[in-house]
DSSP file (Angstrom, degrees, kcal/mol; ACC not computed):
  #  RESIDUE AA STRUCTURE BP1 BP2  ACC     N-H-->O    O-->H-N    N-H-->O    O-->H-N    TCO  KAPPA ALPHA  PHI   PSI    X-CA   Y-CA   Z-CA
    1    1 A M              0   0    0      0, 0.0     2,-0.1     0, 0.0     0, 0.0   0.000 360.0 360.0 360.0 134.0  -16.2    1.3  -27.2
    2    2 A T     >  -     0   0    0      1,-0.1     4,-2.1     4,-0.0     5,-0.1  -0.394 360.0-108.7 -82.2 166.1  -14.5   -2.1  -27.2
    3    3 A A  H  > S+     0   0    0      1,-0.2     4,-2.4     2,-0.2     5,-0.2   0.903 121.1  52.4 -60.3 -41.4  -12.6   -3.5  -24.2
    4    4 A R  H  > S+     0   0    0      1,-0.2     4,-2.6     2,-0.2    -1,-0.2   0.919 108.5  49.7 -62.2 -43.8   -9.3   -3.0  -26.0
    5    5 A E  H  > S+     0   0    0      1,-0.2     4,-2.3     2,-0.2    -1,-0.2   0.886 110.1  51.7 -62.7 -38.5  -10.2    0.7  -26.8
    6    6 A L  H  X S+     0   0    0     -4,-2.1     4,-2.5     2,-0.2    -2,-0.2   0.928 110.9  46.7 -63.1 -45.7  -11.1    1.2  -23.1
    7    7 A V  H  X S+     0   0    0     -4,-2.4     4,-2.6     2,-0.2    -2,-0.2   0.912 112.5  50.3 -63.9 -42.3   -7.8   -0.2  -21.9
    8    8 A E  H  X S+     0   0    0     -4,-2.6     4,-2.3     1,-0.2    -1,-0.2   0.899 111.7  48.1 -63.2 -40.1   -5.8    1.8  -24.5
    9    9 A L  H  X S+     0   0    0     -4,-2.3     4,-2.6     2,-0.2     5,-0.2   0.910 110.8  51.5 -65.0 -42.1   -7.6    5.0  -23.4
   10   10 A W  H  X S+     0   0    0     -4,-2.5     4,-2.5     2,-0.2    -2,-0.2   0.934 111.7  46.5 -59.6 -47.4   -6.9    4.2  -19.7
   11   11 A V  H  X S+     0   0    0     -4,-2.6     4,-2.9     2,-0.2     5,-0.2   0.909 111.8  51.5 -63.0 -43.1   -3.2    3.7  -20.4
   12   12 A H  H  X S+     0   0    0     -4,-2.3     4,-1.6     1,-0.2    -2,-0.2   0.936 112.6  44.9 -60.0 -47.8   -3.1    6.9  -22.5
   13   13 A R  H  <>S+     0   0    0     -4,-2.6     5,-3.0     2,-0.2    -1,-0.2   0.888 113.6  50.6 -65.7 -38.7   -4.7    8.9  -19.7
   14   14 A F  H ><5S+     0   0    0     -4,-2.5     3,-1.7    -5,-0.2    -2,-0.2   0.943 110.5  48.7 -62.8 -47.5   -2.5    7.3  -17.0
   15   15 A N  H 3<5S+     0   0    0     -4,-2.9    -1,-0.2     1,-0.3    -2,-0.2   0.791 111.5  50.4 -64.6 -27.4    0.7    8.0  -19.0
   16   16 A D  T 3<5S-     0   0    0     -4,-1.6    -1,-0.3    -5,-0.2    -2,-0.2   0.358 112.5-120.4 -88.6   5.0   -0.5   11.7  -19.4
   17   17 A S  T < 5 +     0   0    0     -3,-1.7     2,-1.4     1,-0.2    -3,-0.2   0.838  59.2 154.8  56.6  35.1   -1.1   12.0  -15.7
   18   18 A D     >< +     0   0    0     -5,-3.0     4,-2.1     1,-0.2    -1,-0.2  -0.653   7.2 163.9 -92.1  78.3   -4.8   12.7  -16.5
   19   19 A Y  H  > S+     0   0    0     -2,-1.4     4,-2.2     2,-0.2    -1,-0.2   0.826  72.5  52.9 -72.0 -32.6   -6.2   11.6  -13.2
   20   20 A Q  H  > S+     0   0    0     -3,-0.2     4,-1.3     2,-0.2    -1,-0.2   0.923 110.8  48.6 -65.4 -42.6   -9.6   13.3  -13.7
   21   21 A G  H  > S+     0   0    0      1,-0.2     4,-0.6     2,-0.2    -2,-0.2   0.878 109.5  52.6 -63.9 -37.9   -9.9   11.6  -17.1
   22   22 A L  H >< S+     0   0    0     -4,-2.1     3,-1.6     1,-0.2     4,-0.4   0.932 105.3  54.8 -61.1 -45.6   -9.0    8.3  -15.5
   23   23 A G  H >< S+     0   0    0     -4,-2.2     3,-1.2     1,-0.3    -1,-0.2   0.818  99.1  62.2 -59.1 -31.8  -11.7    8.7  -12.9
   24   24 A Q  H 3< S+     0   0    0     -4,-1.3    -1,-0.3     1,-0.2    -2,-0.2   0.715  95.1  62.4 -67.3 -19.9  -14.3    9.2  -15.6
   25   25 A L  T << S+     0   0    0     -3,-1.6    -1,-0.2    -4,-0.6     2,-0.2   0.601  89.3  87.3 -82.2 -11.1  -13.6    5.7  -16.9
   26   26 A Y  S <  S-     0   0    0     -3,-1.2    17,-0.1    -4,-0.4     2,-0.0  -0.583  85.9-103.1 -92.0 152.1  -14.8    4.0  -13.7
   27   27 A H    >   -     0   0    0     -2,-0.2     3,-2.0     1,-0.1    16,-0.2  -0.354  36.6-109.9 -65.0 150.7  -18.3    3.0  -12.7
   28   28 A E  T 3  S+     0   0    0      1,-0.3    15,-1.9    14,-0.1    16,-0.3   0.815 118.9  36.5 -53.8 -35.2  -20.0    5.3  -10.3
   29   29 A N  T 3  S+     0   0    0     13,-0.2    -1,-0.3    14,-0.1    -2,-0.1  -0.008  86.3 151.8-109.5  28.4  -19.9    2.7   -7.5
   30   30 A A    <   -     0   0    0     -3,-2.0    12,-3.1    11,-0.1     2,-0.4  -0.223  27.7-159.7 -61.1 148.0  -16.4    1.2   -8.4
   31   31 A V  E     -A   41   0A   0     10,-0.2     2,-0.6    12,-0.0    10,-0.2  -0.995   4.8-164.0-131.4 126.0  -14.3   -0.3   -5.6
   32   32 A N  E     +A   40   0A   0      8,-2.4     8,-2.2    -2,-0.4     3,-0.1  -0.952  12.5 172.7-109.4 121.9  -10.6   -0.8   -5.9
   33   33 A H        +     0   0    0     -2,-0.6     2,-0.8     6,-0.2    -1,-0.1   0.393  58.8  88.0-106.7   1.0   -9.2   -3.2   -3.3
   34   34 A Q        +     0   0    0      6,-0.1     2,-0.3     3,-0.0    -1,-0.1  -0.419  65.5 109.7 -99.9  58.2   -5.6   -3.3   -4.6
   35   35 A T  S >  S-     0   0    0     -2,-0.8     3,-0.7    -3,-0.1     4,-0.0  -0.907  71.1-129.6-129.8 157.8   -4.2   -0.4   -2.8
   36   36 A A  T 3  S+     0   0    0     -2,-0.3     3,-0.1     1,-0.2    -1,-0.1   0.696 108.9  51.2 -76.2 -19.0   -1.7    0.1    0.0
   37   37 A T  T 3  S-     0   0    0      1,-0.4    -1,-0.2    -3,-0.0     2,-0.2   0.318 115.4-103.6-103.9   7.9   -4.1    2.3    1.9
   38   38 A G    <   -     0   0    0     -3,-0.7    -1,-0.4    -5,-0.1     2,-0.1  -0.600  68.5  -7.2 104.2-167.5   -7.2    0.1    1.8
   39   39 A F        -     0   0    0     -2,-0.2     2,-0.5    -3,-0.1    -6,-0.2  -0.340  50.2-153.2 -69.1 142.3  -10.4    0.2   -0.2
   40   40 A I  E     -A   32   0A   0     -8,-2.2    -8,-2.4    -2,-0.1     2,-0.5  -0.983  19.5-166.4-112.5 120.4  -11.2    3.1   -2.6
   41   41 A R  E     +A   31   0A   0     -2,-0.5   -10,-0.2   -10,-0.2     4,-0.2  -0.919  42.6  18.7-116.6 131.4  -14.9    3.4   -3.0
   42   42 A G  S >> S-     0   0    0    -12,-3.1     3,-1.6    -2,-0.5     4,-0.5   0.396  76.9 -98.5  91.6 137.9  -16.8    5.4   -5.6
   43   43 A K  G >4 S+     0   0    0    -15,-1.9     3,-1.1     1,-0.3   -17,-0.1   0.832 117.9  63.2 -53.3 -38.3  -15.8    6.9   -8.9
   44   44 A I  G 34 S+     0   0    0    -16,-0.3     4,-0.4     1,-0.2    -1,-0.3   0.746 100.8  52.5 -64.5 -23.8  -15.3   10.4   -7.4
   45   45 A N  G <> S+     0   0    0     -3,-1.6     4,-1.7    -4,-0.2    -1,-0.2   0.582  87.0  82.0 -90.8 -11.0  -12.4    9.1   -5.2
   46   46 A F  H <X S+     0   0    0     -3,-1.1     4,-1.6    -4,-0.5     5,-0.2   0.935  90.4  47.4 -64.7 -48.3  -10.3    7.4   -7.9
   47   47 A P  H  > S+     0   0    0      0, 0.0     4,-2.0     0, 0.0    -1,-0.2   0.920 114.2  47.3 -60.9 -42.0   -8.5   10.6   -9.2
   48   48 A Q  H  4 S+     0   0    0     -4,-0.4    -2,-0.2     1,-0.2    -3,-0.1   0.837 112.9  49.2 -67.2 -32.3   -7.6   11.8   -5.7
   49   49 A S  H  < S+     0   0    0     -4,-1.7     4,-0.4     2,-0.1    -1,-0.2   0.759 115.4  42.8 -80.1 -23.8   -6.3    8.3   -4.6
   50   50 A T  H  X S+     0   0    0     -4,-1.6     4,-1.9    -3,-0.2     3,-0.3   0.922 104.5  57.5 -88.2 -49.3   -4.1    7.8   -7.7
   51   51 A S  H  X S+     0   0    0     -4,-2.0     4,-1.8     1,-0.2     5,-0.1   0.856 102.5  50.7 -61.7 -42.9   -2.4   11.1   -8.3
   52   52 A P  H  > S+     0   0    0      0, 0.0     4,-0.7     0, 0.0    -1,-0.2   0.909 112.7  47.0 -63.1 -38.7   -0.6   11.6   -4.9
   53   53 A R  H >> S+     0   0    0     -4,-0.4     4,-0.5    -3,-0.3     3,-0.5   0.862 109.2  53.2 -72.3 -34.3    1.0    8.1   -5.0
   54   54 A V  H >< S+     0   0    0     -4,-1.9     3,-1.1     1,-0.2    -1,-0.2   0.895 105.9  54.9 -65.2 -38.0    2.1    8.4   -8.5
   55   55 A N  H 3< S+     0   0    0     -4,-1.8    -1,-0.2     1,-0.2    -2,-0.2   0.708 101.4  59.5 -68.4 -19.1    3.9   11.6   -7.7
   56   56 A E  H <<        0   0    0     -4,-0.7    -1,-0.2    -3,-0.5    -2,-0.2   0.637 360.0 360.0 -82.5 -14.5    5.8    9.9   -4.9
   57   57 A I    <<        0   0    0     -3,-1.1    -1,-0.2    -4,-0.5    -2,-0.1   0.484 360.0 360.0 -74.9 360.0    7.4    7.4   -7.2
């Protein structure tokens, strides 16, 4: 998979509210530091951290 294909897949899953699918795209030990609630650590935490905030918008 190319970088472009990965980004397009990420955008598609985000637009479809497929948070489990989004989480599958991250590395097992991924860390996201660009959140209002602090660091998100680990692939398993990405879907849970994304979906509630998107629903609040």
